[in-house]
SETI-110695 format. One line per field, with one value per residue (C-alpha): residue in one letter; x, y, z. Coordinates in Angstrom, 2 decimals, always signed. Example, Ala and Ser with C-alpha at 12.3 -4.5 7.8 and 13.67 -1.06 7.14 Angstrom:
residuo	c(a_s)
X	c(+12.30_+13.67)
Y	c(-4.50_-1.06)
Z	c(+7.80_+7.14)
//
This chain:
residuo	c(m_s_s_s_p_s_p_s_p_s_p_s_p_s_p_p_p_l_p_p_k_p_n_p_q_n_l_h_q_a_i_a_a_l_e_a_q_r_g_l_l_g_d_t_v_t_d_l_a_l_a_p_l_r_q_l_l_a_a_a_d_a_t_p_k_l_r_r_a_q_v_t_v_l_f_a_d_i_v_g_s_t_a_l_a_g_r_l_d_a_e_d_t_l_e_l_f_g_s_v_l_q_r_a_a_d_c_v_r_a_h_g_g_r_v_l_r_f_n_g_d_g_l_k_a_a_f_g_t_q_g_a_h_e_d_d_a_a_r_a_v_q_a_g_l_d_i_l_a_a_g_r_v_s_a_e_q_l_k_l_r_l_v_v_q_d_f_a_l_r_v_g_v_h_t_g_e_v_a_f_g_a_g_l_e_a_d_n_t_l_t_g_d_a_v_n_v_a_a_r_l_e_q_s_a_p_p_g_g_l_r_m_s_a_d_t_w_a_p_v_r_g_r_f_i_a_a_e_q_p_p_l_q_l_k_g_l_d_q_p_l_l_s_w_l_v_d_a_p_v_a_l_q_a_g_a_a_e_r_g_v_e_g_l_r_v_a_v_v_g_r_d_a_e_l_a_r_l_r_q_a_i_a_a_p_g_a_a_g_s_l_q_a_i_t_v_v_a_a_a_g_l_g_k_t_r_l_l_r_e_v_l_d_a_e_t_a_r_i_p_r_l_l_c_a_r_a_q_p_r_d_s_l_r_p_w_g_l_l_n_r_l_v_a_a_h_c_g_i_t_d_g_d_s_a_e_a_a_r_a_k_l_l_a_g_l_v_p_g_f_d_g_a_t_p_a_e_a_e_r_q_a_q_l_i_g_q_l_i_g_l_e_f_s_s_a_p_g_l_r_g_l_d_a_r_a_v_r_d_l_a_l_t_a_v_l_t_w_l_g_g_l_c_r_q_v_h_p_a_g_e_d_v_g_s_g_t_s_v_l_t_l_v_l_a_i_e_d_l_h_w_a_d_e_a_s_l_d_l_l_q_h_l_m_t_q_g_r_h_l_p_l_v_l_l_m_n_s_r_p_e_l_l_e_r_r_p_t_w_c_d_s_e_i_g_t_r_i_a_l_a_p_l_a_a_t_d_g_d_a_l_a_t_a_l_l_q_r_l_p_v_v_p_p_v_l_r_d_l_l_t_s_r_a_e_g_n_p_y_y_m_e_e_l_l_r_r_l_l_d_d_g_v_i_r_r_d_g_l_q_w_q_f_d_e_q_r_l_i_q_l_r_l_p_t_t_l_v_s_l_l_q_a_r_l_d_a_l_p_e_a_e_r_s_g_a_q_r_a_s_i_v_g_h_v_f_w_d_a_a_l_a_q_i_d_p_a_a_p_r_a_l_p_a_l_q_r_h_g_w_l_q_a_r_e_s_s_a_f_d_d_t_a_e_r_q_f_d_h_h_l_l_h_e_v_t_y_e_t)
X	c(+44.11_+47.25_+50.75_+52.63_+53.77_+51.64_+53.09_+51.14_+50.63_+48.78_+45.55_+46.03_+44.20_+41.12_+41.67_+39.10_+36.54_+36.23_+33.40_+30.04_+29.19_+26.30_+22.76_+21.77_+18.44_+19.73_+22.22_+19.04_+17.17_+20.05_+20.55_+16.72_+17.11_+20.38_+18.17_+15.23_+17.63_+18.69_+17.68_+18.73_+22.14_+23.07_+24.17_+28.05_+27.13_+24.47_+26.56_+29.88_+27.69_+26.01_+29.17_+30.72_+27.40_+26.56_+29.79_+28.68_+25.55_+27.12_+29.33_+26.87_+24.88_+27.24_+26.87_+30.44_+32.59_+36.22_+38.62_+41.86_+43.87_+46.98_+46.65_+49.22_+49.26_+50.39_+51.11_+52.06_+52.57_+54.00_+57.75_+58.35_+54.13_+54.64_+57.57_+55.39_+52.46_+54.35_+55.90_+52.63_+49.27_+45.76_+44.35_+47.22_+47.80_+44.47_+44.45_+47.64_+46.76_+43.58_+44.78_+47.95_+46.04_+42.57_+45.49_+46.99_+43.83_+42.63_+46.00_+45.11_+41.48_+42.57_+44.19_+41.90_+42.89_+41.12_+42.01_+41.00_+42.26_+43.46_+45.20_+46.06_+48.89_+49.53_+46.70_+46.77_+45.19_+44.92_+45.24_+43.00_+40.54_+37.61_+38.71_+42.48_+44.00_+47.13_+48.73_+47.01_+51.40_+51.67_+48.86_+49.95_+53.44_+52.15_+49.74_+52.55_+54.60_+51.67_+51.17_+55.04_+54.84_+51.44_+53.62_+55.91_+53.97_+52.41_+56.31_+56.46_+53.54_+54.44_+57.76_+55.57_+52.71_+54.09_+58.37_+58.63_+61.52_+61.50_+58.31_+58.09_+55.77_+56.93_+56.05_+56.03_+54.59_+54.73_+52.60_+51.40_+48.63_+45.75_+42.32_+39.74_+35.97_+33.53_+35.89_+34.91_+35.42_+33.81_+36.13_+38.08_+39.82_+43.18_+45.02_+48.19_+52.17_+51.73_+49.89_+53.01_+55.58_+54.53_+53.97_+57.90_+58.84_+57.04_+58.55_+62.30_+61.91_+63.56_+61.66_+60.11_+60.67_+59.27_+60.44_+59.04_+59.83_+61.19_+57.78_+56.14_+59.36_+58.66_+55.51_+56.36_+60.09_+60.32_+58.13_+59.77_+62.92_+64.10_+66.94_+68.26_+69.12_+70.89_+68.92_+66.82_+66.66_+63.27_+61.30_+59.03_+60.84_+63.15_+65.17_+66.40_+64.60_+65.22_+63.70_+64.18_+63.59_+61.71_+62.59_+60.21_+57.96_+59.46_+57.67_+54.24_+55.14_+58.18_+56.58_+55.79_+56.59_+59.66_+60.26_+62.93_+65.59_+68.19_+71.02_+70.08_+69.27_+67.21_+66.31_+62.61_+61.97_+59.53_+58.24_+60.26_+57.10_+55.48_+58.79_+58.85_+55.43_+55.62_+59.22_+57.73_+54.65_+57.69_+59.12_+56.05_+53.95_+56.35_+55.61_+52.28_+51.66_+48.74_+48.39_+48.53_+47.49_+48.59_+47.28_+48.89_+46.53_+48.14_+47.23_+48.71_+52.34_+52.63_+54.91_+52.96_+55.20_+58.21_+57.61_+56.50_+59.66_+62.10_+60.81_+60.69_+64.48_+65.32_+64.01_+65.32_+67.17_+63.46_+62.07_+62.60_+59.69_+57.89_+54.84_+54.16_+50.95_+50.12_+46.31_+46.25_+44.17_+42.44_+41.96_+38.36_+36.50_+39.16_+37.71_+40.66_+43.17_+45.62_+45.35_+46.02_+49.11_+50.13_+49.74_+51.18_+54.77_+55.01_+54.54_+56.50_+54.28_+53.83_+51.99_+53.78_+52.89_+50.60_+47.21_+48.90_+52.21_+50.44_+48.32_+51.90_+53.65_+50.56_+50.93_+54.26_+54.56_+50.97_+51.40_+54.21_+52.45_+49.58_+52.38_+49.46_+47.63_+47.69_+49.12_+45.94_+44.08_+46.87_+46.33_+42.61_+43.76_+45.72_+43.12_+40.74_+42.80_+43.92_+40.21_+39.33_+41.79_+40.61_+43.55_+40.53_+40.82_+37.00_+37.59_+39.92_+38.03_+37.76_+36.08_+33.61_+29.99_+30.96_+28.94_+30.72_+29.80_+31.31_+34.49_+34.83_+34.03_+36.23_+39.11_+39.11_+39.70_+42.33_+43.98_+44.16_+45.49_+47.64_+49.26_+49.26_+51.54_+53.91_+54.06_+54.56_+57.67_+59.15_+58.61_+59.03_+57.32_+58.74_+60.39_+59.75_+58.15_+57.65_+61.03_+62.75_+63.42_+65.00_+62.22_+61.52_+58.71_+55.88_+55.25_+52.17_+52.89_+49.73_+49.90_+47.51_+44.35_+42.09_+42.32_+41.06_+38.36_+36.09_+36.57_+40.32_+39.13_+37.12_+39.44_+42.20_+39.40_+38.62_+41.87_+42.13_+39.32_+39.25_+43.01_+43.83_+45.79_+48.36_+51.77_+52.09_+52.15_+50.00_+51.27_+49.13_+48.83_+46.30_+44.65_+41.67_+39.30_+39.57_+37.64_+34.59_+34.24_+34.78_+34.73_+35.71_+38.72_+41.62_+39.23_+39.33_+41.83_+44.44_+43.58_+45.31_+45.56_+48.35_+47.32_+49.86_+49.57_+52.28_+55.11_+55.54_+57.37_+60.63_+60.60_+60.11_+63.37_+64.77_+63.33_+64.25_+68.19_+68.71_+67.03_+69.22_+72.25_+74.38_+74.48_+77.91_+75.26_+71.78_+70.24_+66.73_+65.04_+65.24_+64.44_+61.93_+60.27_+60.27_+58.53_+55.86_+55.35_+54.86_+53.18_+54.46_+53.88_+57.20_+56.47_+55.79_+59.09_+61.11_+58.61_+59.38_+63.31_+63.22_+61.25_+63.80_+66.99_+65.03_+64.35_+68.17_+67.48_+69.82_+72.15_+74.53_+78.07_+79.05_+78.04_+77.85_+74.72_+75.08_+72.20_+70.96_+68.94_+68.41_+66.53_+64.05_+61.63_+58.56_+58.28_+56.69_+54.50_+56.02_+53.99_+54.09_+51.77_+49.52_+48.75_+48.00_+45.92_+43.92_+42.99_+41.60_+39.55_+38.21_+37.49_+34.64_+31.42_+30.42_+28.26_+31.66_+34.05_+31.84_+32.10_+35.88_+36.26_+33.96_+35.56_+40.02_+37.72_+37.75_+41.50_+43.04_+40.87_+37.28_+34.15_+30.64_+28.51_+31.29_+31.29_+27.35_+28.14_+29.89_+27.45_+24.30_+24.53_+28.27_+28.07_+25.21_+29.06_+31.22_+30.05_+31.06_+34.00_+34.95_+34.44_+36.43_+39.30_+39.44_+38.23_+38.99_+36.26_+38.73_+38.02_+36.68_+35.87_+36.97_+33.19_+30.13_+27.72_+29.60_+31.50_+35.50_+37.19_+40.11_+41.56_+43.68_+46.67_+47.76_+48.92_+44.81_+44.08_+46.52_+46.29_+41.86_+42.23_+44.35_+41.51)
Y	c(-265.13_-267.12_-265.13_-268.50_-268.70_-270.58_-273.30_-272.75_-269.91_-267.05_-265.61_-261.90_-259.83_-257.82_-254.76_-251.71_-251.12_-247.69_-245.43_-245.87_-243.08_-240.83_-241.22_-237.97_-238.08_-238.63_-235.82_-233.60_-234.33_-233.72_-230.58_-229.76_-230.48_-228.01_-225.51_-226.07_-225.53_-222.23_-220.23_-221.69_-222.77_-219.54_-218.30_-219.45_-222.55_-223.60_-222.52_-224.07_-227.58_-227.38_-226.93_-230.19_-231.76_-229.27_-230.43_-234.20_-233.52_-231.97_-234.94_-237.50_-235.67_-235.12_-237.44_-239.23_-237.78_-237.74_-234.65_-233.96_-232.30_-232.30_-233.90_-234.95_-239.43_-240.75_-244.98_-246.65_-249.96_-252.64_-253.34_-257.19_-257.85_-261.45_-262.64_-260.60_-263.13_-266.35_-265.67_-264.82_-266.83_-265.69_-264.06_-262.19_-261.20_-260.24_-257.92_-256.59_-255.47_-254.28_-251.77_-250.70_-249.79_-248.13_-245.94_-244.98_-244.36_-241.89_-239.65_-239.69_-238.37_-235.97_-234.21_-233.79_-236.52_-239.59_-242.90_-245.09_-248.05_-251.27_-253.63_-256.08_-254.76_-251.11_-248.51_-245.71_-241.83_-239.23_-234.82_-232.60_-235.10_-233.73_-229.87_-228.33_-226.89_-224.53_-226.99_-230.80_-231.24_-230.29_-232.27_-234.98_-235.16_-234.45_-237.31_-239.48_-238.74_-239.63_-242.76_-243.62_-242.32_-244.86_-247.27_-246.91_-247.02_-250.03_-251.16_-250.82_-252.09_-255.69_-255.94_-256.84_-258.90_-260.60_-260.32_-258.80_-256.71_-255.32_-254.02_-250.74_-248.93_-246.71_-244.04_-242.17_-238.98_-237.34_-235.07_-234.62_-234.90_-237.40_-238.74_-239.82_-239.70_-241.92_-245.50_-248.57_-247.60_-244.14_-240.93_-243.32_-244.21_-242.31_-243.32_-241.19_-241.54_-239.81_-242.69_-245.01_-242.55_-242.39_-246.21_-246.64_-243.89_-246.04_-248.87_-247.38_-245.98_-247.03_-248.90_-245.80_-243.45_-240.98_-240.48_-237.51_-236.53_-233.03_-232.16_-233.07_-230.85_-227.67_-226.87_-227.77_-226.42_-224.36_-226.65_-229.58_-231.03_-233.12_-234.57_-234.18_-238.05_-239.47_-239.62_-243.13_-244.87_-246.29_-248.83_-247.40_-244.07_-242.79_-240.43_-240.75_-239.20_-236.83_-237.36_-236.18_-238.30_-236.18_-236.05_-233.62_-230.95_-227.14_-226.04_-224.44_-220.50_-220.71_-223.31_-221.02_-222.49_-221.11_-219.07_-217.53_-220.08_-221.05_-219.83_-216.61_-213.19_-210.62_-207.26_-206.03_-204.42_-201.83_-200.68_-198.17_-196.14_-199.08_-200.01_-196.29_-196.05_-199.33_-198.04_-194.60_-196.77_-198.32_-194.83_-192.61_-194.83_-193.26_-189.74_-190.29_-192.16_-194.09_-197.43_-197.55_-200.25_-201.18_-203.98_-204.64_-206.43_-208.26_-211.03_-214.22_-213.61_-210.35_-210.02_-208.88_-211.16_-210.65_-207.04_-207.03_-209.27_-206.75_-204.00_-205.92_-207.20_-203.91_-202.03_-204.90_-202.29_-200.26_-203.24_-204.87_-206.78_-208.31_-211.11_-212.95_-215.00_-216.49_-217.70_-221.29_-222.56_-224.53_-221.68_-220.57_-222.93_-222.61_-219.64_-217.35_-219.08_-215.96_-215.10_-219.00_-219.04_-215.35_-216.41_-219.81_-217.77_-215.53_-218.45_-221.06_-223.48_-226.10_-228.89_-231.32_-229.62_-231.75_-229.52_-229.24_-228.04_-225.56_-223.98_-224.07_-221.97_-219.44_-218.34_-217.82_-216.22_-213.88_-213.44_-210.18_-208.83_-207.35_-205.36_-203.48_-205.78_-208.05_-211.59_-213.22_-210.74_-210.83_-214.74_-214.68_-212.05_-214.84_-217.75_-216.06_-215.62_-219.24_-220.19_-218.32_-219.77_-223.68_-224.10_-225.05_-222.62_-223.34_-224.96_-221.68_-220.22_-216.51_-217.99_-220.53_-219.55_-217.99_-218.51_-218.04_-214.60_-213.38_-214.87_-213.15_-210.34_-209.81_-211.86_-209.34_-206.46_-208.78_-209.34_-204.91_-205.08_-207.47_-205.99_-202.24_-204.11_-205.03_-201.40_-200.09_-202.42_-201.31_-197.81_-197.72_-195.51_-192.09_-192.24_-189.13_-191.56_-188.61_-187.61_-188.90_-191.29_-193.35_-194.48_-198.23_-199.96_-202.93_-204.46_-207.29_-208.69_-210.67_-212.34_-213.85_-212.44_-213.76_-217.40_-216.03_-217.06_-214.63_-214.15_-213.57_-210.52_-209.90_-209.46_-207.22_-204.84_-204.86_-203.72_-201.47_-199.48_-199.88_-199.88_-196.46_-195.21_-198.11_-196.84_-200.26_-201.37_-203.42_-204.51_-206.90_-208.88_-210.47_-211.57_-209.63_-212.22_-210.48_-207.14_-209.27_-210.38_-207.06_-204.39_-201.68_-203.34_-200.71_-198.13_-195.50_-192.64_-194.64_-198.01_-197.47_-200.21_-199.98_-202.19_-203.83_-204.04_-206.22_-205.09_-202.64_-203.91_-202.23_-203.41_-206.86_-206.91_-206.04_-208.53_-211.47_-209.85_-209.78_-213.61_-214.66_-212.87_-215.98_-216.66_-215.27_-213.79_-213.36_-214.47_-212.77_-215.84_-216.90_-213.53_-212.80_-216.56_-215.29_-212.11_-212.83_-215.59_-214.29_-211.15_-209.08_-211.57_-211.90_-215.09_-216.62_-215.32_-217.23_-220.65_-220.23_-219.98_-222.76_-225.25_-224.37_-225.18_-228.35_-229.57_-228.97_-225.79_-224.06_-226.10_-224.97_-225.01_-223.73_-220.26_-220.36_-221.08_-222.43_-222.69_-225.32_-224.10_-227.35_-228.69_-225.37_-227.24_-226.93_-225.30_-227.59_-225.28_-225.78_-227.77_-224.90_-222.21_-225.55_-225.97_-222.46_-221.90_-224.83_-223.99_-220.48_-222.28_-225.16_-222.71_-221.15_-222.06_-225.04_-222.41_-220.00_-222.66_-224.46_-221.32_-220.52_-224.25_-223.85_-219.89_-221.60_-223.98_-220.77_-219.23_-216.70_-214.07_-215.21_-214.06_-214.22_-215.74_-218.33_-219.61_-219.56_-222.09_-224.06_-224.23_-221.51_-221.55_-220.56_-217.00_-216.52_-216.81_-214.35_-210.97_-212.85_-214.09_-210.46_-209.67_-212.00_-211.08_-214.25_-212.04_-208.69_-207.29_-205.41_-202.68_-203.35_-206.71_-208.83_-209.27_-207.07_-207.51_-209.40_-208.75_-210.18_-210.95_-212.15_-214.52_-212.22_-214.18_-216.64_-219.41_-218.71_-219.76_-222.62_-224.20_-223.95_-225.63_-228.36_-229.79)
Z	c(+156.32_+155.92_+155.37_+154.26_+150.44_+148.21_+146.04_+143.03_+140.73_+141.74_+139.59_+138.29_+141.61_+140.75_+141.13_+142.50_+139.98_+138.90_+140.29_+137.85_+135.87_+137.93_+137.34_+135.93_+137.78_+140.92_+140.33_+139.42_+143.12_+144.98_+143.16_+144.18_+147.59_+147.78_+146.44_+148.53_+151.45_+149.99_+152.74_+155.88_+154.36_+152.30_+149.17_+149.72_+151.37_+148.39_+145.70_+146.59_+147.30_+143.95_+141.86_+141.75_+141.77_+138.26_+136.98_+137.47_+135.75_+132.81_+132.32_+133.08_+130.42_+127.63_+124.59_+124.35_+121.46_+120.21_+121.61_+120.87_+123.48_+125.15_+128.44_+131.40_+131.45_+134.46_+135.19_+138.03_+138.87_+141.76_+140.95_+140.31_+140.99_+139.05_+141.36_+144.32_+143.34_+143.21_+147.16_+148.51_+148.66_+146.20_+149.12_+149.84_+146.61_+145.88_+149.15_+149.00_+145.21_+145.60_+148.64_+147.10_+143.47_+145.36_+147.48_+144.53_+142.57_+145.77_+145.49_+141.60_+142.31_+145.00_+142.77_+140.07_+137.58_+135.89_+136.33_+133.25_+134.04_+136.08_+135.14_+137.67_+139.71_+138.08_+136.77_+133.97_+134.63_+132.99_+133.84_+131.57_+129.92_+132.36_+131.40_+131.12_+133.67_+133.77_+136.10_+135.28_+134.66_+138.64_+139.59_+138.11_+138.93_+142.65_+142.36_+141.53_+144.52_+146.61_+145.27_+146.08_+149.22_+149.71_+148.74_+151.31_+153.88_+152.50_+152.20_+156.03_+156.98_+154.60_+156.45_+159.33_+158.18_+155.47_+155.66_+152.43_+151.96_+148.16_+148.03_+145.88_+143.04_+140.54_+138.35_+135.00_+133.79_+130.61_+128.90_+125.25_+122.60_+122.51_+121.46_+123.91_+124.46_+122.32_+122.04_+123.67_+127.04_+126.10_+127.83_+129.23_+126.29_+125.47_+122.22_+120.97_+121.05_+124.63_+126.03_+124.96_+126.14_+129.76_+129.95_+128.76_+130.98_+134.31_+133.18_+133.52_+136.44_+139.41_+142.34_+144.37_+141.84_+139.34_+135.76_+134.14_+130.51_+128.91_+127.95_+131.54_+133.36_+131.25_+132.31_+136.34_+136.60_+139.71_+141.30_+141.83_+142.64_+140.15_+138.62_+134.85_+133.47_+130.69_+127.53_+127.03_+124.19_+124.53_+122.55_+119.57_+119.67_+117.20_+119.27_+122.69_+125.10_+128.01_+131.57_+135.08_+138.01_+140.64_+144.82_+145.96_+145.78_+146.84_+149.42_+148.51_+149.09_+146.74_+144.28_+141.52_+137.53_+136.71_+133.52_+131.65_+129.78_+132.19_+133.04_+130.63_+132.52_+130.45_+131.28_+131.55_+128.25_+127.57_+130.78_+131.93_+133.22_+135.00_+136.76_+137.94_+139.04_+141.31_+142.81_+143.29_+145.29_+147.80_+148.69_+149.03_+152.00_+154.64_+153.74_+152.43_+155.84_+154.31_+152.51_+148.81_+146.65_+143.25_+140.75_+137.62_+135.28_+132.11_+129.91_+130.91_+129.16_+129.43_+132.55_+135.18_+137.80_+136.52_+137.11_+140.31_+140.77_+139.17_+141.74_+144.96_+143.90_+142.88_+146.20_+148.36_+150.94_+151.59_+152.48_+155.95_+155.97_+152.76_+152.68_+150.27_+148.70_+145.67_+144.53_+143.15_+139.88_+142.53_+145.18_+143.89_+146.39_+149.20_+151.12_+152.49_+150.82_+150.16_+154.19_+154.87_+152.60_+154.09_+157.58_+156.70_+155.32_+157.92_+160.70_+158.82_+158.60_+156.39_+154.83_+156.22_+159.74_+162.36_+163.18_+167.05_+165.23_+163.02_+165.52_+167.45_+164.94_+164.19_+168.26_+168.11_+164.91_+165.06_+169.05_+168.97_+166.17_+168.78_+170.11_+172.27_+174.00_+176.94_+176.20_+176.45_+174.21_+171.87_+171.61_+171.26_+168.11_+167.02_+167.26_+165.75_+162.50_+162.91_+162.86_+160.55_+158.04_+159.10_+162.21_+164.66_+168.10_+168.64_+171.51_+172.67_+176.17_+174.01_+171.18_+172.72_+171.83_+168.50_+165.36_+161.48_+161.18_+164.20_+164.19_+160.08_+161.54_+164.66_+162.66_+160.03_+162.77_+163.91_+160.67_+160.42_+164.16_+163.23_+160.32_+162.30_+164.64_+162.13_+160.59_+164.07_+164.42_+160.52_+161.76_+165.83_+167.88_+168.11_+164.02_+161.90_+158.94_+156.61_+157.45_+153.63_+151.31_+153.92_+155.40_+155.57_+154.16_+154.49_+151.61_+150.87_+147.18_+146.39_+143.16_+140.71_+142.50_+139.18_+141.16_+144.17_+146.28_+147.20_+150.60_+149.82_+147.36_+150.14_+152.91_+150.61_+149.87_+153.56_+153.92_+151.18_+153.17_+156.69_+156.68_+154.78_+157.74_+157.34_+156.04_+153.86_+150.22_+148.55_+145.50_+143.34_+139.76_+138.32_+134.60_+133.17_+134.91_+137.66_+136.32_+135.31_+139.08_+140.45_+137.73_+140.06_+141.55_+142.63_+141.57_+144.48_+145.61_+147.26_+144.64_+141.25_+138.29_+135.66_+132.73_+130.62_+127.15_+124.63_+123.66_+120.78_+117.77_+118.05_+121.82_+121.06_+118.18_+121.33_+123.40_+120.85_+120.56_+124.03_+123.99_+121.91_+122.84_+123.02_+119.10_+117.47_+114.96_+115.29_+112.32_+111.43_+110.44_+114.12_+115.49_+113.07_+114.17_+117.95_+117.07_+114.95_+116.75_+119.78_+119.08_+122.00_+124.56_+126.52_+127.91_+124.80_+123.25_+125.98_+125.51_+122.11_+122.50_+125.05_+122.97_+120.08_+122.85_+123.51_+120.28_+119.29_+116.56_+119.07_+120.26_+123.69_+123.69_+126.87_+127.12_+123.55_+121.60_+117.59_+114.85_+112.94_+110.42_+109.14_+112.07_+111.66_+110.17_+111.92_+115.76_+118.37_+120.58_+123.84_+126.38_+128.21_+126.09_+125.29_+128.85_+129.27_+126.38_+126.18_+129.76_+128.72_+125.90_+128.69_+130.89_+128.59_+128.76_+126.31_+123.54_+123.50_+123.35_+120.59_+118.42_+118.98_+117.81_+114.57_+114.04_+114.16_+111.60_+109.07_+110.18_+112.26_+110.06_+109.68_+108.26_+110.37_+107.04_+106.51_+110.43_+109.97_+107.04_+109.25_+112.16_+112.19_+115.93_+116.24_+115.58_+118.89_+120.94_+119.00_+121.28_+124.49_+122.69_+122.24_+125.56_+126.86_+124.88_+122.74_+119.14_+117.98_+115.16_+112.37_+111.06_+107.19_+105.94_+102.70_+102.08_+101.90_+103.97_+106.83_+109.63_+110.41_+112.58_+114.22_+117.19_+119.58_+119.04_+116.53_+119.22_+120.57_+117.23_+116.70_+120.11_+119.32_+116.31_+117.53_+119.87)
//
């Protein structure tokens, strides 16, 4: 291949082709072949292998139809591609652009996005068109950062091969409502202002940079390090656009999305009894000498995370050692994900570590916990845990010849031994752990159990039954979906469930007043707007307030705020809440999702007979929707001979209707 510049104009390079749509017949054959091996492979392996095939089959069998939804759109392109192509010959250009875009497409797909189109020197992608997830925006931003990292690798290679010094990519990301499906390109058709905004953000991004909009920043705030930029006046937009340049992700262990309003600290409202119960648990295990497990169960936004963080912050003096782990939305198919995160946080293992470095850190971090064992046995115990979470110690002398079940059983025992060693380090030998309130406590804080994989849940239940002698506190939180998978979770003498309900009306008023404390006078219309639309959900109220601030309905003036009632025309739903509620909708089986959408046409309150007029099959989904907490049956009906129901929340109805 020649590396000399071509004197003639280069043709437009051919991008890598989009993957073909799966053939349903081939998918049916693959599924049948795997099912035939279930006896050999076992249920867990077979189900894990079948899940993506069944998703592909559902997509292949689906009849294209127009949909409306909030998605996150990503554009990426090669900076100065025309000038670059003019300096290279046609063969070099084709290979370079094709390989760069293929790497970019791989980054998109690795994070669950869909590549919609290649355009010679760039690509368009979307996150959320194949089923919404709460973290679609975060996935898109991370994919964009990976694209830029791949671009930097390509740039270094080009310096050596083609003497090109200024190669770079740039990325733009925006979250908003679009229409897709049933177009000329079926599901690859994507239209709406959100597409145009994402394209403009990409075009204005600096070489090697990722620019995202405020609507994308809102759901990823706290997950990434980013710098706010001066307002942009972009072509086609009436108002200047706020944007952020993204630098890097926050470390996984700390990378939970931030909640609340920046710079505003508000006390927990209406949860005094629950806070007292958690504080009592932290103070008690020394005296009790045994494990205590508490799971706070609540729907999204009711404050379960805030509750745990509030008590952990207040009781810092009692907690000399705190181990934390949080399940992520994509964890359900990643066995031992919670143990992996728990060990990684304790040992300082990061995503950027090589396999060798990760193994070394694991041994250095875990071996001291096996204080009663010989050095060789302590190392073997740590290796068993490492093998279980995928760090590959199978060639170690003490692990050779062990099958997967033996590793699992031995590693679970090793985890209990390790935690016992940490407890002994917290309570040194000879200390009277029952001597009063000054006793220190080892605490494990595990969040978002509803996303945890089955193996991680098995581990926690093993700890609660086999480790009940350990003087530690296990604080957990989850949405109610966990109880559909594990109905008896924390239903024992050592396990306690604390259920959070929406705030009472008086507490909702108190929270709204506290959130609006920086206004000289709290306008009743503003307080009523927050309380009526949030319906006792603290997170909803905070996000609605942030939207009022972002839209200029409330203006920041230093520490004081000013209310502009003229701008309170129509409150846009925050992208954070749309992401949350749309993900709940898309997680429903097709029949239930369709029934909820048709019911939303009737209204927040609807009647079975009216729903049957829209779709005779839709009422069959109502019992399941009630079990899943989407609907509530009303005690009486405005019409004879038909049941009356309502959506669980006005915002849930609103987002469902918008789809």
